[in-house]
C-alpha positions in Angstrom: 233.7 32.9 72.5 235.8 35.6 73.9 238.7 33.7 75.8 238.4 35.9 78.7 234.5 35.2 79.4 234.9 31.2 78.7 234.7 29.2 81.2 237.9 27.8 81.4 239.8 31.0 80.5 238.3 32.6 83.8 238.8 30.2 85.8 242.9 30.1 84.5 243.6 33.4 85.8 242.1 33.3 89.3 242.8 31.1 92.5 241.3 28.2 93.4 239.2 29.6 96.0 238.0 33.2 93.7 236.8 30.3 91.4 234.7 28.3 94.1 233.2 31.4 95.1 232.2 32.4 91.9 230.3 28.8 91.1 228.6 29.3 94.7 227.7 33.0 93.8 226.4 31.8 90.4 224.6 29.2 92.0 222.6 31.8 94.5 221.5 33.4 91.6 220.1 30.8 89.4 218.4 29.9 92.9 216.8 33.4 92.9 215.4 32.9 89.5 214.3 29.4 90.3 212.3 30.7 93.1 211.0 33.5 90.8 212.5 36.1 93.3 214.3 37.9 90.9 213.3 41.5 89.5 214.8 41.0 85.4 217.7 42.1 85.8 217.7 44.3 89.3 218.4 43.0 92.4 221.6 41.7 93.0 223.5 39.6 95.1 227.5 39.9 96.2 230.3 37.5 97.3 233.5 39.2 98.4 236.5 37.2 97.7 238.2 35.9 101.0 242.0 37.4 101.6 240.8 40.5 99.2 238.9 43.5 99.6 237.1 42.7 96.4 233.9 41.4 96.1 231.8 39.5 93.1 228.4 41.2 91.8 226.5 40.4 88.6 226.7 41.5 85.4 224.0 44.7 84.9 222.1 43.7 81.9 221.7 39.9 82.2 218.6 38.2 83.8 219.6 35.6 86.6 219.4 32.9 84.8 221.8 33.6 82.8 224.8 34.6 85.3 227.5 32.3 85.5 230.8 32.0 86.8 232.7 33.8 84.2 230.6 36.5 83.6 230.4 37.6 87.1 231.8 41.2 87.5 235.0 41.9 90.3 235.2 45.2 92.0 236.9 46.4 94.4 235.0 48.9 97.5 235.7 51.6 95.1 233.8 50.1 92.5 236.5 50.1 89.6 236.7 46.8 88.4 239.5 44.7 88.9 239.4 42.0 85.8 238.3 42.8 82.5 234.6 42.5 81.9 232.5 43.7 78.6 229.8 44.0 81.3 229.4 47.2 83.3 227.6 47.1 87.0 224.1 48.5 88.4 225.2 51.2 90.2 222.7 51.0 93.0 223.6 47.9 93.5 227.5 49.4 94.3 226.4 51.7 96.7 224.6 48.5 98.7 226.9 45.9 98.7 229.8 48.0 99.2 228.4 49.8 102.1 228.0 46.3 104.0 231.9 45.1 103.0 233.5 48.1 103.7 232.5 47.6 107.7 230.9 44.3 107.6 233.9 41.7 107.8 232.2 39.1 109.0 230.0 38.8 106.0 231.0 37.5 103.0 227.6 37.7 101.0 224.9 40.2 100.4 221.9 39.5 99.0 219.3 41.3 98.3 215.1 41.2 96.5 212.9 43.1 95.5 210.3 40.5 96.1 206.3 41.6 95.9 205.9 40.3 99.2 208.8 41.4 100.8 208.2 45.0 99.4 204.4 44.8 100.7 205.6 43.6 104.5 208.5 47.0 104.0 206.0 49.3 103.4 204.2 48.1 106.7 204.8 50.7 109.3 205.5 47.8 111.6 207.6 46.1 109.5 207.6 42.0 110.5 205.3 41.0 113.0 206.0 38.1 115.4 203.6 35.8 114.3 205.7 32.7 112.8 208.3 30.5 114.1 209.9 32.0 110.7 209.7 35.2 112.1 211.8 34.0 115.0 214.6 33.5 113.7 214.5 36.9 111.4 213.4 38.9 114.3 216.4 37.6 116.3 218.6 40.0 113.7 216.3 42.5 112.2 217.7 46.0 111.5 215.5 49.0 109.1 217.0 51.3 106.8 214.8 54.3 105.2 214.1 54.9 101.5 216.0 57.7 100.0 215.3 57.0 96.5 217.7 54.6 94.2 220.7 53.9 96.3 222.9 55.7 93.8 224.6 58.8 96.3 227.7 57.3 98.0 226.0 59.5 101.8 223.9 56.9 102.1 226.2 54.4 102.5 227.2 55.8 106.1 223.5 56.3 107.1 222.9 52.1 106.1 225.7 50.8 107.9 224.9 52.7 111.1 221.4 51.0 110.8 222.6 47.9 109.7 224.8 47.3 112.7 225.5 43.7 113.1 222.4 41.9 112.4 222.0 39.9 110.1 218.5 40.7 107.9 217.9 44.2 106.5 214.1 45.4 106.2 214.9 48.1 103.4 211.8 50.5 103.8 209.5 50.8 101.0 212.2 48.7 98.9 213.0 45.0 99.7 214.6 42.5 101.8 218.6 42.5 102.1 220.7 39.5 104.0 223.8 39.3 105.5 226.0 35.8 105.9 229.6 34.2 106.3 229.0 32.5 103.3 226.2 32.7 100.4 224.8 29.3 101.3 223.9 31.0 104.1 223.1 34.0 103.0 220.5 32.3 100.6 219.0 30.4 103.6 218.0 33.5 105.6 216.7 34.6 102.5 214.2 31.6 102.4 213.5 32.2 105.8 213.1 35.9 105.6 210.7 35.9 102.4 208.6 33.2 103.5 207.9 35.2 107.0 207.5 37.7 104.6 204.6 35.9 102.3 202.9 34.2 105.9 202.3 37.4 107.4 200.6 38.7 104.6 198.3 35.9 104.0 197.8 35.8 108.1 196.6 39.9 107.7 194.4 39.2 104.6 192.7 36.3 106.3 190.8 38.6 108.5 190.8 37.0 111.5 192.2 38.0 114.6 196.1 37.1 115.4 198.0 35.6 117.7 201.4 37.0 118.4 204.1 35.2 119.7 205.2 36.8 123.1 208.2 38.8 124.0 210.0 35.7 126.0 210.3 33.1 123.1 211.5 35.9 120.9 214.6 36.8 123.3 215.1 32.8 123.8 215.3 33.2 119.9 217.9 36.0 120.1 220.1 34.0 122.7 219.9 30.4 120.2 220.7 32.9 116.9 223.9 34.2 118.9 224.6 30.9 120.0 224.8 29.6 116.2 226.2 32.7 115.0 229.3 32.4 117.1 230.1 28.3 115.9 229.8 29.4 112.6 232.5 32.0 112.5 
């Protein structure tokens, strides 16, 4: 085994905080695979290395259950590898994640999925509906970005950044879901809530029964609550 790609070899070459970030991010990839939210080798999660402008992302071509702390690829905001790796990265993943990391200095982890439930809701004109308690957390900090094809063009980054604003949940229309958080754990928790929100919405819609929508006054309270939680965590 190449010493560079062995756990001990990489750990010896990086800072303690980078190694912990690698461990956390690899664990998140494994959790996404465990929950069945992966899409073969597609979709991606990135984590910024604290104190730098570099971030870690999955080696393109590996299944999510194959991701380890050692084989994550470190790149800068220009997409240039900052450490030798036999792997390349997903170009579309770079476009989306670098766009967020460039402008959201409160965000250290960006998580993007293509789940069936997420894509189904992203294709609905009304988007996420206030139908469940889970949806309240999402709607309290939600934005939308229109589909422009596979995210390979740098010009799209500015539009995605504008659409994201200071939100922590994003629906990429006709594409999937994205969460942004200060930690890997929080990004995963937000995606769990986002995914469950979409699943519940589709189940409720498919029942054929009349739906009860949560009133705007309740949503306003949820927005204030979430703002307080986010302030206390930064």
